[in-house]
N, CA and C atoms as an extended XYZ file, in Angstrom:
192
Properties=species:S:1:pos:R:3:atomname:S:1:resname:S:1:resid:I:1 pbc="F F F"
N        99.893      118.591      132.694 N   MET     1
C        99.981      117.920      131.423 CA  MET     1
C       100.424      116.489      131.651 C   MET     1
N        99.697      115.553      131.069 N   ASN     2
C       100.056      114.144      131.137 CA  ASN     2
C       100.656      113.717      129.805 C   ASN     2
N       101.707      112.921      129.865 N   VAL     3
C       102.375      112.464      128.659 CA  VAL     3
C       102.467      110.948      128.686 C   VAL     3
N       102.035      110.329      127.611 N   ILE     4
C       102.216      108.891      127.414 CA  ILE     4
C       103.050      108.747      126.160 C   ILE     4
N       104.219      108.184      126.304 N   LEU     5
C       105.136      108.017      125.187 CA  LEU     5
C       105.196      106.539      124.837 C   LEU     5
N       104.826      106.199      123.611 N   ILE     6
C       104.788      104.803      123.186 CA  ILE     6
C       105.912      104.568      122.185 C   ILE     6
N       106.793      103.643      122.516 N   PHE     7
C       107.871      103.232      121.615 CA  PHE     7
C       107.574      101.827      121.127 C   PHE     7
N       107.650      101.638      119.843 N   CYS     8
C       107.455      100.309      119.250 CA  CYS     8
C       108.624      100.048      118.320 C   CYS     8
N       109.405       99.014      118.600 N   ASP     9
C       110.602       98.737      117.815 CA  ASP     9
C       110.304       98.123      116.453 C   ASP     9
N       109.464       97.132      116.407 N   THR    10
C       109.249       96.411      115.163 CA  THR    10
C       107.854       96.634      114.603 C   THR    10
N       107.259       97.727      114.927 N   TRP    11
C       105.904       98.036      114.493 CA  TRP    11
C       105.951       98.981      113.308 C   TRP    11
N       105.189       98.674      112.277 N   ARG    12
C       105.117       99.554      111.110 CA  ARG    12
C       103.882      100.413      111.219 C   ARG    12
N       104.054      101.730      111.110 N   ARG    13
C       102.929      102.642      111.281 CA  ARG    13
C       101.875      102.468      110.210 C   ARG    13
N       102.251      101.993      109.027 N   ASP    14
C       101.260      101.795      107.973 CA  ASP    14
C       100.396      100.555      108.228 C   ASP    14
N       100.666       99.832      109.295 N   TYR    15
C        99.831       98.708      109.700 CA  TYR    15
C        98.874       99.082      110.826 C   TYR    15
N        98.594      100.366      110.976 N   SER    16
C        97.701      100.856      112.022 CA  SER    16
C        96.599      101.712      111.404 C   SER    16
N        95.398      101.549      111.908 N   GLY    17
C        94.293      102.361      111.423 CA  GLY    17
C        94.467      103.834      111.717 C   GLY    17
N        95.200      104.168      112.768 N   ALA    18
C        95.434      105.577      113.126 CA  ALA    18
C        96.223      106.306      112.048 C   ALA    18
N        96.968      105.579      111.243 N   TYR    19
C        97.750      106.178      110.167 CA  TYR    19
C        97.163      105.881      108.794 C   TYR    19
N        95.888      105.465      108.749 N   GLY    20
C        95.194      105.340      107.481 CA  GLY    20
C        95.006      103.941      106.926 C   GLY    20
N        95.434      102.900      107.632 N   ASN    21
C        95.250      101.545      107.132 CA  ASN    21
C        93.811      101.110      107.414 C   ASN    21
N        93.108      100.664      106.388 N   GLY    22
C        91.729      100.263      106.556 CA  GLY    22
C        91.502       98.771      106.674 C   GLY    22
N        92.510       97.950      106.380 N   TRP    23
C        92.301       96.514      106.389 CA  TRP    23
C        92.821       95.801      107.629 C   TRP    23
N        93.531       96.504      108.506 N   ILE    24
C        93.954       95.930      109.785 CA  ILE    24
C        93.227       96.695      110.887 C   ILE    24
N        92.582       95.959      111.781 N   ARG    25
C        91.785       96.611      112.832 CA  ARG    25
C        92.631       96.863      114.080 C   ARG    25
N        92.731       98.124      114.460 N   THR    26
C        93.408       98.522      115.702 CA  THR    26
C        92.506       99.516      116.429 C   THR    26
N        91.337       99.091      116.896 N   PRO    27
C        90.349      100.028      117.431 CA  PRO    27
C        90.804      100.782      118.674 C   PRO    27
N        91.516      100.141      119.563 N   HIS    28
C        91.942      100.821      120.792 CA  HIS    28
C        92.995      101.880      120.499 C   HIS    28
N        93.953      101.533      119.655 N   MET    29
C        94.977      102.508      119.284 CA  MET    29
C        94.364      103.661      118.481 C   MET    29
N        93.407      103.357      117.612 N   ASP    30
C        92.753      104.409      116.826 CA  ASP    30
C        92.001      105.377      117.723 C   ASP    30
N        91.296      104.858      118.716 N   ARG    31
C        90.553      105.704      119.653 CA  ARG    31
C        91.517      106.564      120.481 C   ARG    31
N        92.606      105.984      120.913 N   PHE    32
C        93.611      106.741      121.660 CA  PHE    32
C        94.211      107.842      120.790 C   PHE    32
N        94.570      107.516      119.546 N   ALA    33
C        95.184      108.492      118.640 CA  ALA    33
C        94.222      109.622      118.275 C   ALA    33
N        92.929      109.338      118.247 N   ALA    34
C        91.949      110.369      117.894 CA  ALA    34
C        91.938      111.511      118.902 C   ALA    34
N        92.261      111.227      120.160 N   GLY    35
C        92.269      112.268      121.177 CA  GLY    35
C        93.657      112.686      121.611 C   GLY    35
N        94.679      112.254      120.878 N   ALA    36
C        96.059      112.529      121.266 CA  ALA    36
C        96.777      113.308      120.166 C   ALA    36
N        97.998      113.680      120.446 N   THR    37
C        98.864      114.279      119.436 CA  THR    37
C        99.643      113.161      118.771 C   THR    37
N        99.488      113.043      117.476 N   VAL    38
C       100.152      111.987      116.717 CA  VAL    38
C       101.213      112.644      115.848 C   VAL    38
N       102.439      112.165      115.961 N   PHE    39
C       103.535      112.721      115.185 CA  PHE    39
C       103.621      111.992      113.853 C   PHE    39
N       103.429      112.702      112.783 N   GLU    40
C       103.481      112.122      111.446 CA  GLU    40
C       104.915      112.054      110.920 C   GLU    40
N       105.744      113.016      111.284 N   ASN    41
C       107.133      113.067      110.822 CA  ASN    41
C       108.050      113.220      112.027 C   ASN    41
N       108.722      112.159      112.382 N   ALA    42
C       109.674      112.203      113.482 CA  ALA    42
C       110.965      111.560      112.988 C   ALA    42
N       112.074      112.235      113.176 N   TYR    43
C       113.358      111.752      112.674 CA  TYR    43
C       114.336      111.601      113.828 C   TYR    43
N       115.091      110.535      113.802 N   LEU    44
C       116.079      110.265      114.846 CA  LEU    44
C       117.463      110.257      114.234 C   LEU    44
N       118.446      110.508      115.062 N   GLY    45
C       119.813      110.559      114.582 CA  GLY    45
C       120.507      109.214      114.575 C   GLY    45
N       119.907      108.201      115.190 N   SER    46
C       120.551      106.891      115.241 CA  SER    46
C       119.506      105.805      115.066 C   SER    46
N       119.987      104.618      114.765 N   TYR    47
C       119.080      103.518      114.500 CA  TYR    47
C       118.967      102.516      115.643 C   TYR    47
N       119.999      102.152      116.358 N   PRO    48
C       119.825      101.161      117.425 CA  PRO    48
C       118.819      101.645      118.474 C   PRO    48
N       118.147      100.702      119.069 N   THR    49
C       117.031      101.013      119.958 CA  THR    49
C       117.404      101.903      121.147 C   THR    49
N       118.392      101.540      121.923 N   LEU    50
C       118.680      102.306      123.145 CA  LEU    50
C       119.162      103.731      122.864 C   LEU    50
N       120.112      103.958      121.963 N   PRO    51
C       120.472      105.351      121.678 CA  PRO    51
C       119.300      106.145      121.108 C   PRO    51
N       118.499      105.508      120.300 N   CYS    52
C       117.342      106.167      119.705 CA  CYS    52
C       116.373      106.631      120.794 C   CYS    52
N       116.078      105.798      121.733 N   ARG    53
C       115.168      106.174      122.842 CA  ARG    53
C       115.768      107.286      123.692 C   ARG    53
N       117.043      107.209      123.931 N   ARG    54
C       117.706      108.244      124.721 CA  ARG    54
C       117.621      109.588      124.005 C   ARG    54
N       117.762      109.595      122.693 N   GLU    55
C       117.664      110.841      121.925 CA  GLU    55
C       116.270      111.445      122.019 C   GLU    55
N       115.249      110.617      121.920 N   VAL    56
C       113.872      111.120      121.983 CA  VAL    56
C       113.584      111.746      123.338 C   VAL    56
N       114.001      111.090      124.400 N   VAL    57
C       113.676      111.558      125.752 CA  VAL    57
C       114.524      112.759      126.164 C   VAL    57
N       115.807      112.787      125.788 N   THR    58
C       116.681      113.871      126.234 CA  THR    58
C       116.791      115.007      125.225 C   THR    58
N       116.495      114.735      123.949 N   GLY    59
C       116.640      115.769      122.923 CA  GLY    59
C       118.076      116.008      122.516 C   GLY    59
N       118.961      115.086      122.863 N   ARG    60
C       120.391      115.213      122.533 CA  ARG    60
C       120.810      114.068      121.630 C   ARG    60
N       121.707      114.377      120.707 N   TYR    61
C       122.266      113.354      119.827 CA  TYR    61
C       123.221      112.505      120.649 C   TYR    61
N       122.978      111.201      120.692 N   GLU    62
C       123.734      110.326      121.608 CA  GLU    62
C       124.646      109.344      120.909 C   GLU    62
N       124.338      108.931      119.705 N   PHE    63
C       125.101      107.852      119.078 CA  PHE    63
C       126.227      108.432      118.237 C   PHE    63
N       127.469      107.993      118.463 N   PRO    64
C       128.578      108.575      117.710 CA  PRO    64
C       128.574      108.199      116.242 C   PRO    64
C-alpha cells in the first residue's frame, strides 16, 4: 500500500474542483483525487500547524 499525505495550511477545500468548485481550475489535483481516497470530514483536536500534523500522523491528541 502506498500512501501520499498532503497537508495544506492555508488552502481552502472549497477552492478546489475535487470538492465541487467549478470556477477554479485544479486539473491535476482533480485527477489525483478521482483515483484516491478523499476525506470529506476530518477533525483535529488542535489548531496550530505542528501539533495538528503530529495528531494526524500518530493518532494521538498532542496539544494540551
